[in-house]
C-alpha positions as CSV (number, residue, x, y, z in Angstrom):
1,M,-18.5,30.0,21.1
2,R,-21.2,27.5,20.7
3,Q,-21.6,27.2,24.4
4,Q,-22.0,31.0,24.7
5,R,-24.7,30.9,22.0
6,I,-26.5,28.2,24.0
7,E,-26.2,30.1,27.3
8,Y,-27.2,33.5,25.8
9,P,-29.3,32.6,22.8
10,S,-30.6,35.1,20.2
11,G,-34.4,35.2,19.8
12,W,-34.1,33.0,16.8
13,L,-32.0,30.4,18.6
14,Y,-34.4,30.5,21.5
15,L,-37.3,29.8,19.2
16,C,-35.6,27.1,17.2
17,Q,-33.2,25.4,19.7
18,H,-35.1,22.1,19.3
19,E,-35.5,20.4,16.0
20,S,-39.1,19.5,16.6
21,V,-39.9,23.3,16.8
22,H,-38.7,23.7,13.2
23,F,-41.2,21.1,12.1
24,I,-44.0,22.5,14.2
25,I,-43.5,26.0,12.7
26,D,-43.2,24.6,9.2
27,A,-46.6,22.9,9.7
28,L,-48.2,26.0,11.1
29,L,-47.0,28.0,8.1
30,Q,-48.8,25.5,5.8
31,V,-52.3,25.7,7.4
32,D,-55.0,28.4,7.3
33,P,-54.3,30.6,10.3
34,K,-58.0,30.5,11.2
35,K,-57.9,26.7,11.4
36,E,-57.9,25.5,15.0
37,F,-56.2,22.4,16.1
38,N,-55.3,20.5,19.3
39,K,-51.9,19.2,20.3
40,T,-52.5,15.8,18.8
41,E,-53.6,17.2,15.5
42,L,-50.5,19.5,15.4
43,A,-48.2,16.7,16.3
44,E,-49.6,14.5,13.5
45,F,-49.4,17.3,10.9
46,A,-45.9,18.4,12.0
47,G,-44.6,14.8,12.0
48,V,-43.4,15.1,15.6
49,S,-44.5,13.4,18.8
50,R,-47.3,14.7,20.9
51,Q,-44.8,15.0,23.7
52,S,-42.7,17.4,21.6
53,V,-45.8,19.6,21.0
54,R,-46.6,19.5,24.7
55,R,-43.0,20.5,25.5
56,H,-42.9,23.5,23.1
57,I,-46.5,24.8,22.8
58,D,-46.2,27.1,25.9
59,K,-43.1,28.7,24.4
60,L,-44.9,29.2,21.0
61,V,-47.9,30.8,22.9
62,E,-45.5,33.0,24.9
63,L,-43.8,34.2,21.8
64,G,-47.1,34.8,20.0
65,V,-46.6,32.3,17.2
66,V,-49.7,30.4,18.2
67,A,-52.8,31.6,20.2
68,E,-54.9,29.5,22.6
69,T,-58.6,29.1,22.0
70,A,-61.2,27.0,23.8
71,G,-59.7,27.6,27.2
72,G,-56.2,26.4,26.1
73,K,-57.5,23.1,24.5
74,R,-57.2,24.4,20.9
75,Y,-54.8,26.6,19.1
76,H,-54.3,28.5,15.8
77,Y,-51.4,30.2,14.1
78,N,-51.3,33.8,15.3
79,L,-50.9,36.2,12.5
80,E,-52.1,39.0,14.7
81,S,-48.9,38.9,16.9
82,P,-45.7,40.7,15.8
83,V,-43.7,37.4,16.0
84,G,-46.3,35.3,14.1
85,K,-46.5,38.0,11.4
86,L,-42.7,38.2,11.1
87,V,-42.2,34.5,10.9
88,A,-44.8,34.3,8.1
89,E,-43.2,37.2,6.3
90,L,-39.7,35.6,6.5
91,N,-41.2,32.4,5.2
92,G,-42.8,34.2,2.3
93,E,-39.5,36.0,1.4
94,L,-37.5,32.8,1.5
95,S,-40.1,31.0,-0.5
96,A,-40.1,33.8,-3.1
97,I,-36.3,33.3,-3.7
98,G,-36.5,29.5,-3.7
99,A,-35.1,28.8,-0.2
100,G,-32.1,27.0,-1.7
101,R,-34.2,24.9,-4.0
102,A,-32.7,26.4,-7.1
103,D,-30.1,24.3,-8.9
104,P,-26.7,25.8,-7.9
105,S,-25.2,24.8,-11.3
106,T,-27.5,27.3,-13.0
107,A,-26.8,30.2,-10.6
108,E,-25.1,33.2,-12.0
109,E,-21.6,33.9,-10.8
């Protein structure tokens, strides 16, 4: 079943199939969407290598998570795109419910 998921990924798996993408998106969600950055700045903020950003930035642009500016030399989180907006909304909803940070021993049964 896992191999089938890899061969025919959902949109979510396609987006997050590499761990570094998780950290890149997490970093994007924590910055002002109007703030522009280059690949090096994004790599530093996300805590991943510049090579990881280079490897995944085109996919993030293709999906609309980030938009290119300055002729492709700078980027910003793209809240104008449907995917960028939905990722931000999902993050907001998960943050609102605590995203698993609540102490499970205090949860109601």
